[in-house]
N, C-alpha and C positions, 0 to 999 in steps of 0.2 A: 504494500500500500504506500502510495506516494502522491505527489502532485506534479503536474507537468505544464509547461508553457513554452510556446514556440512561435517563431516568426519566419515567414517565407516572403521575400520580396518578389512580387509578381513581375514578369517580363524583365528580369535582371535589373531591377531598380532597387536601391540606389547605385550610383557608380562606385566602382571599386576604390577609387582614390579619396572618397569623401570620409576622411577620418573623423571629422566632427560628428557626422551623422551616425557613424558606427559607434562612437562613444556614447551618443544619446541612446541608441538602441540597447547597448549593454546596460545602461542605467535603468531604462524602462523595463527590461527583462528582469533585472534584479528586484525592482519594486513589485513587479507582478508576482514574483515568487514570495515576496514578503507577505502578500495577502493570503497565501495558502501555506505559510510556514508551519501551521499547526498540523498539516497533513504529512510533513516530513521533517521532524525536529532533529533527526540523527545525522543528516548530511545534506549538503547542497552542492550541485554541480551546474556549471554554465559553460557553454561552448558556442563558438561562432566560426563559420566558414571563413577561409582566407579572403574571399571576395566580398564578405559582409552581406551576403544575401540570405543566409540561413542562421538562425539563432535557436539553440535548444537549452531549456532550463529545467532542472529537476530538483525536488526536495524529497528526501528519503526517510521513510519509516522502516528501520531495519527489522526484517522478520526472518528471512532465510539467508544465511551467510552474513554474519554481522561485521565482517572485515571490510576495510577500506577498498579492497579489490572489487567489491560488489557495488560500490558507489557508481552513480550514473552521471552523465551519458556514457553509453557503451560505444566502443569503436573497434572495428575489425583490425587485424594486423596490418592490412594494407592502407589503413586510414581512408578507406573509400566509403564505408557504410557506417552510419551513426544512428543511435536509437535511444529514446527515453521511454520507459514503460512504467505504468501505474497498475499494480495489481499482483495477482498470484497465478502462476502457471503450474499445473500439477503433474505434467508428464515430462518434466525436464530431465530426470534421471535416465529415462528411456532414450531421449534424443542425444544426451551426452555420450552414451555408449554407441549409438548409431552413427553420429557425426563427428566423434572425437578424433578420428584419423584425418579429417579434412578441415576442421576448424580448431583454432588454438584458443580454447576457453581460458579466460583470465581469472575467473572466480567460480564459486559454487552457487551463485545466484540463479534462481529459477528463471529470472527474466532475461538472462543473457542468451538463452536459446533462441530468442527472436532473431538475432543477427545470424546465427548458424542456420536456422531454418530458411531465412530469406535468401541466403547465399546458395542454399541447396535446392530449394523449391521455387524460387522467384516469387511472383505475386501469390502463388498458391500456398505460401507459408502460413497464412492466417487459418486455413482449414485444419492445420495441425496443432493449433493452440487449444489447450483445455484449461479453462479457468475463468476468472473475472479480470478483465484488463481493459485498459485504454492505452494506446501507444502512438508514437510518432517515429517514423523512420525516414532518414535522408540518405539516398544513394548519390554521392557527389559525382561519381564517374558518369552515371547515366542521367543525372539531373532529375531524379524522381523523388518526390515528397509524398509520403503516405501517412494518413491519420486513420486509425482503426479502433473499433470498439467491440467488446465481447458480445456474445449472441443474445443476451437478454438485457444489456444495458445496465449491469450492476455498477459499472464505472461510467461516469459522465465524461463527455468530450464535446466541447462547443467550438464554433469557429465563426469568424466574421472578417471583413476586409476594412482596414482603416489606412488611409493615405497610400493606397495601392500595395498594401502589405496584408498577406493572409496571416491572421492571428488564430492560433489553436491552443486551447487550454482546458484544464480539468474543470474550472469554474469560470463563469462569465465575468466575475469581478476582476479576474486577471487582465481583462482588456482595458481597464480604466487607465493604467499608467501609460498606455500607448496612444492616448488621445481619443479614445472611444467616448462619444457623447450619447448615452443611452436615450432612446425615445420609445414611447409605447407604440406597439403595433396594435392599433385599435381594431382593425379587421380580424386579426388573430384572436384578440380577446373576445370579440363578439361571436366569432365562429368556433371558438375553443380550439383554434389551431395549435396553440401551445400545449394542449393536452393530447393531441394525436400527431403522429408523424414527427417531422424534424423541425417544425417551427417553434419559436419561443414567444414570450410576450414582448420582446424587444425587436424593433425594426432591424433587419439585416443580420440578425444573429440566429444561427441554426445549430442543432445538435447533430452529431454523426449518429445515424440510426443504428440500433442494435443489429449485429450481424452484417454491418456495412463498413466500407472504408471510403475515404476521399483520397484523390490522387491528383497531383499536379505534375505535369511533364514539362521540363525546360521552362519553368517559371510561368507557365500559362495558366489560365483559369482552371479551377478544380472541377473534377468530375466525381460523381458519386456512383458506387457500385456495391452490389451485395455479394458476400461470400458464403452466406448461409441463410436459410429461410425455414420457418416453421411449416411442417407438413402434417397432414392427417390422412387417414386411409379413405378409400371410396366407401361410402356409407352402406352400400348394398352388398359388399363383398363379405361372405360368411367368415366368421372367426373360427378357425380350426383348432386353436389351442384350448386346453382345458382351463377351467377357472383356477385350479391348484397350480398349474404351470405358470400362469400369469401372476398369481400372487407371489410365488417364489421368485419370479423374474423381477418384480418390483423390489422385493426385499433384498435380493442380492445386489442390485444396482444402487439402491439407496445406501446400503451398508458400505459399498465400495466408494461411493461419492463422499461419504462422511470420513471414511478411513484416510483417503488421500488428503483431506483437509485438516487432518491432525498434525501434519508436518509443519514444524516451526522451530526456530532456535530461541524462542521466547515463550513465556507463559500463555496458556490458552484456556478460555472459559466458554460458557454457553449462556445465551439469553433464553430464559425459560418462562413461558406463560402458562395459562391454564388450558391451553389447546392441544390438539393432537400433534401438530407439526413439530413444535419445539420440544414437546415431551418425547416424541419419537426420536428426535436427534439426541436428546439427553440420554434416553434409554439405550440407544445403539452405541453411543460413546462409552457409556458405562460397561456395556458388553464387550466392546473392543479392548478396553483397558483391563478389565478383570479376567475375561475368558481367553482373549487372544494375545494378551501381553503388549498391546499397542502402546506406543509412547504418546503422551498428551503434551504436544508442544515440546518444550525442553525438559519435561518431567517424566522420568522413567521409573517412578516409584511403584506404579500400577496400583495405587491406593485410590479407591473411590472417594474417600474423604478429601482428596486433593483437587477434585473437580469442582470448580466454583461456578455456581449458577446464579444469575441475576434476574430479578423480576420487578416490574413496575408495581408499586402498591399505591393505587389511588385510594381516596377516602372511602370507607366502607359503605357509606350511604349514597355513593355516586352511581351504583348499579353497574359500574364498569371495572370493579376491582376483582382480579383473579388470583391474588397472591395466596389466599388460603389453599386453593386447589394446587397451585404450583408448589407450595410448601409440602403438601401431602405427597406429591410426586417425588420431590427431592428427598423426603424422609424414606420413601419406599426404595429409592435407588441408593441411598446412603451417601449422597453428595453434599457438598458445602453450599448452603442456601443463603442468599443475600437479598432480602427485599429492599427495594429502593423507594422510600416514601416520596410521593408526588402529590402534594396538596395544592390548594389554590395559590398560595404564596410562591411555591416553586414554579407553577405554570406561568405566573405573571413575570417572575424574575428571568425566566428563560425564553419568553415568548419572542422577543425581538431578535435575539441571537439565533433562534431556531429558523426564523424566516430568512435572515441574512445568509446563514451558512447553507441552508437547503436550496435557496434561490427558487423556491417552488411553493406558492401559496396553496395549502390544503385547509379547508375550513374545519379543523379539528384541533384539540389540545393534546393529542397523543404524541405529536412530535416532541413536545417538551419532556414527556416521559422518556422517550428514547434518548434525548440529550442527557437527562439526569442519569440514566443507566450507564451510559458511556463514561460519565464522570466518575461514578462509583467504581466501575470496572478498572479504570485507570488507577484509582487510589489503592486498589488491591494488586497493582503490578501487572494486570492483564493487558496484553497488546493484541491478542487475536481472540475473536469470538465467533462461535458457530451460531447460526440463526435459522429460522424456519420459513423465510420468505419464498414464495413461488409454488408452494404446495397447492393452495386453493385454486390457483389459476390453471393447474394441470390436472388436478383430480376432481374438479367440480365441487369445490368447497363452499363457495359463496352462495348464499340464498338467492342472490340476484341471477344466478345462472339457471336456477330451477325452471323458471318460466320458459326459457329457450330449450331446455332439455325436453320439456313436455310438448313442444311443437310437433314432434314426430316420434314415431316408435323407432326402435333400433333393430333393423332387419339383420344386422351383422351378428347379433347374439340371440340364438333361438329361444332362450328361456325368458327373454324380455316380454313385457306386455304387448298385446296387439295394438293396432292403430285405434280400434274402438275403445280398448281399455285405457290407453293413454289419454285419449280425448275426454273420456268420462272422468278420469282422475284429475286432469287439468281443470275441467269445469267445476268439479266438486271442491277442490282445494281452495281455489280463489284466494291464494295466499297474498298477504301484503309483502312484496319482495323488496321493499325499500329499506335497506340496511340503515341508512342515515335519516330515515323519516323525512325525506324531502319530497315535496309534491311532484307528482309526475306531470309531464307535459306531452302526452301522447299526441295531441292535436298538432304539435310543432313538427311532426315527422311527415314529410311528403310521401305520397303513396309510391312514387318511383323509387324513393330511397328505401322504403320498406322492402320493395321487390329486390333491389340491389343486395340487400343484406338478408334475404330469404326470411323476412318477417321477424328476425330476431330483435329483441328489445333491450339488450344489455347496454346499448348506447344511451338509452333513457336514463339509466342510473349514472353512467360516467359523466354525461353532459351536465348533470345537476351540480357537480362539484365546481363548475366554472360559472354558475349563475351569479349575477351581481345586479345591484340597483343601478343599471347603466343610465347615463344622461341621455335625454331624448335625441340629441343631435347624432349620437352614435348609431342610430337606426339606419343611416345611410350605408353602414358597414355590415348590415345584417340581412342583406338580400338572400344570401345562401344560409340555410339552416345549419346549425352545428352538426346535425346528423348527416346531412348531405356532404358537408365539407369533409367529415371524417371518412365517409364511404368513398368519396372521390380521391382521397389521399392514398388509397390502397392501390397496389399494383393490379392491373386489369386481370391478370391471371389468378390472383387471389380472389377477386370478386367472382370470377367464373367458378372457382372451386367452391366458394360459399354457396353459390346458387345451384350448382349441379352435382357436386361430389361430396361435400362435407355434411355431416350431421349438424343440426343447428347448435347443439352444445359445443361442438368444436369451433364453429364460427364465433360463438360468444366468447369462448376461451381465447381465441386468436385476438379478437378486438380488445379484450381486457388486458392481455399481455402486451400488445403493441401500444396501448394507450395508457391506461391507469397504472399498470405495473412499472413500466420503464420510465415514464415521464413524471409520475407523481409519487407513488409509494416508495420506489427505490431511491428517491431524492430526499423526501421528507421523513422517511422512516428507514433510512439506509446509510450508505457510505458517506454522503456529505455531512450527516449529523454525527455519525460515530467517529469520524476522523477529527472532529473538533477537539476531542480528547485523546488523539493518537491511538485509536482503537480500530484495528482492521476487522471487518466482519466478513464471514464466508457463508454463503447460503447453499448448502448441499442440494436442495431441491431444484436449483437452477444449473445443475450440471447437465450438459447436453447429452452425455451418454445415458443418463436417467430419463431426461425429458423426451428424447426421441423414441425411447421404448414406451413411455407412458402415453405419448401422442397416438401410438398405434393400438391402444387398448379400446375395446368396445365402450361406447358411452354408457351402456347399460350396466357396466361394472364399475364405472366411476360414481354414478348416481344409481343406486339400486332400488327397485320397487319390488318388494318381496311378494306382493299379491295385488290383485286389482283394488283392494281396499287399503293398500299401503302396508306398512309405513314406508316412507321414503328415507333412504340412508345415503347421505352425501359422503363422498370420499370412501366408498365401501371397500374398494380393493386396497387402498392404502391402510385402512383400519385393520384389514385382515393381515396385511404384510407386516405391520408393526405391532400386532397384538402381543407377541411374547415380550415386548420391550416397554410396555406401558401398563399403567394400572387399569383395573376394570372401570374405574370412574372415568378415566380419559377415553378408554375404548368405546364406551357407550355414550359419551357426552356429545351433544349437538354442537355444531360449529357456532362460535361466537367471535365476531370480528374484534380486533384490537382497536377500540375507540376510546377517546378521552371523555371525561364528564361533560355534560351539556347543561346542567342546571346550577346556576350560581346566584347568590343573593344580591339584591339591589344594594348599591353603595358599598359593595365588597371590593376586594383588591382587583379582580378582573373587570368589574363594571367600571371602576375608576380608570383603568388602563384603556378600556375601549372608548370611554368618553374622551379621554385625552387624544387618542390616535384618530378618532373620527370627528374632531373639531371641524368647524366649517372651513377654517384656513387649510387644514391638512387635506380634506376631501376635495376642496376646490383646486388644490395644487395638483391633484391627479388629472382633473379635466374631463375624465370620461365617466365619472360617478355622480349620481344625483344625491345631494346631501340630505334633502328632506326625507326621501325614501329610506336612506341609511338610518336616520335618526328614529324613524318608525320601527325599523327592525331592531334597533338597540333597545327601544322601549319594550317591545314585545319579548325580547330575549330575557330581560332581567325583571320585568314586572309580571308578564304573563307566563314566563318560563317556557316559551316556545322554542324548541330545539332548532328548527329550521331557521328561525330568525337569528339565533345566536351564530349559526354557521355563516349566514350572510354577513353579519356584523364582523365576524372574525376575518372573512375574506377581504373586506374593505380595509381592516386594520393591517392585514398582511401586505396589501398593495401599498399602503401608506409607508410602511417600514421599508419596503423595497425602493419606493420613490425617494425617500430621504437618504438612505444609505448609498444608493447608487447615483443619486443626483440626477434623477430622470426629468427630462424636459416635460412641462405640462402639455397634455394632449389638447389639441384644438381642432375645430371643424375644418 
């Protein structure tokens, strides 16, 4: 885990002889690294090409190979190829043996294999990387600049062009020292483009899409290309494997994904909630340490009591606290349990920093809980944490996916209910599928868009996260509905698969993974927040060896209907796969999303913070938000205790924080 920042002068600008300009760029690069120094407190490296056209900067959090030889940037022996890498790669030992005779490795760092793989496989090197990463590579001989991101976007990577220079960095704030003047992209805000695809809320700033790379040849404009894509099977093809075989397949691949992520030369711990996913990770780690003698980071004692687990402990009356369940799991496993108290004062004290570091507004208080956990983990000397992100998106865990699962029967799995039974069950359940209790806006979906997405409705849920009390003038940017904009951002081949080949559950999973997971959850509840306190988080459920197998499972085994009368069991096959490693309480417990409290007292600490941030002056400085409507939501949130209004008020607050800390120009018609 690290932070990276890079500059490429487009079309060989500036001139080689401009020493003053080169000195200025060196200073700007250093300042950009200062802004993400928390991501890499152990070492810093800066490099510039002789002609002054390429600058690479890196701050390092030492995890594997703590020696100076593993500091970055990396350079090959011919001094032709240079790279900076943020993340962890889990197959480096294999490639060291395979390529050791042709590449002179200078360290034991997992990330150095990037250079060896590039020199061996060319542009296809990305397909050989396993892990969570964002990287930049410069081939000085061929004048090729590459920026790439892992398959699920665990690591962030943004880019923009300022003064004819391509800027690429881990976080958008890194662009500020180079003269970037952020402006709101109002169309993106209205169409929720910053939540889907590669757009952001800022004009001219994009993210590298998960499973993609950007490339510039000979200092020309960048091109974008995919090296990996999510795939699902043809929904009518019968599944020939047995249920037992597939359960064992999930178990083996998840165990292996966890095992490879135990490697580190520093202490390692676990984030544990009251849910199935993190409990399964903790249970499998305990099994690997006790039964298979696995090493836990740099700890080879094989003592379960040395496994530290950290849990957010919201106030008991908030209805969002799971610490008691997590503690029972920890006691059952025999691990070291650390609840992290997150009350209203903690939420308020960490609110603005959470927004600044995540660079992603999500209308919830759970991000402050994540930041508090990372702080406590650091105080215990933990530098690596295993987490449970990515399970619900692949195994059908969210309640919001159930409606799309019930759109069709599953012809690939013979024991699944028939079309008539599925239709009857869908009609009878009439479940409220709104996890965040946000009003639906079904009328806002054009019929053509419904058809494009095969009548799936998961976007109804995702779109609500971006709803705001927009100023009336912004309607000129709302000609295209958010649903349509999201559908049209997809590759045409993907839309064809959704319409003709994929089961609706898989369509919904794809949309959730490509939107909410990579652009929102993994920023607000992931790497950007954990790294504030120098903690590297590793999500085994987002290992592509595991996910490619899970994607090929029948929908009827992800969400199982035992009989025409129910019950409906979400994540069925995962429950069966991890049953030996979790308590019966966890095995039978229904999915409950990790959400923060939504009910707070009037004139309390959070109410005072919201009133300060949503002052008329602050809201008017945004330019695209209606102040009167915002105040009505603030009133309803704290006087009437309406959760949806609190979320709207928090969204406005978060944009105010971004506006102030980034120095964003006021949006105008």
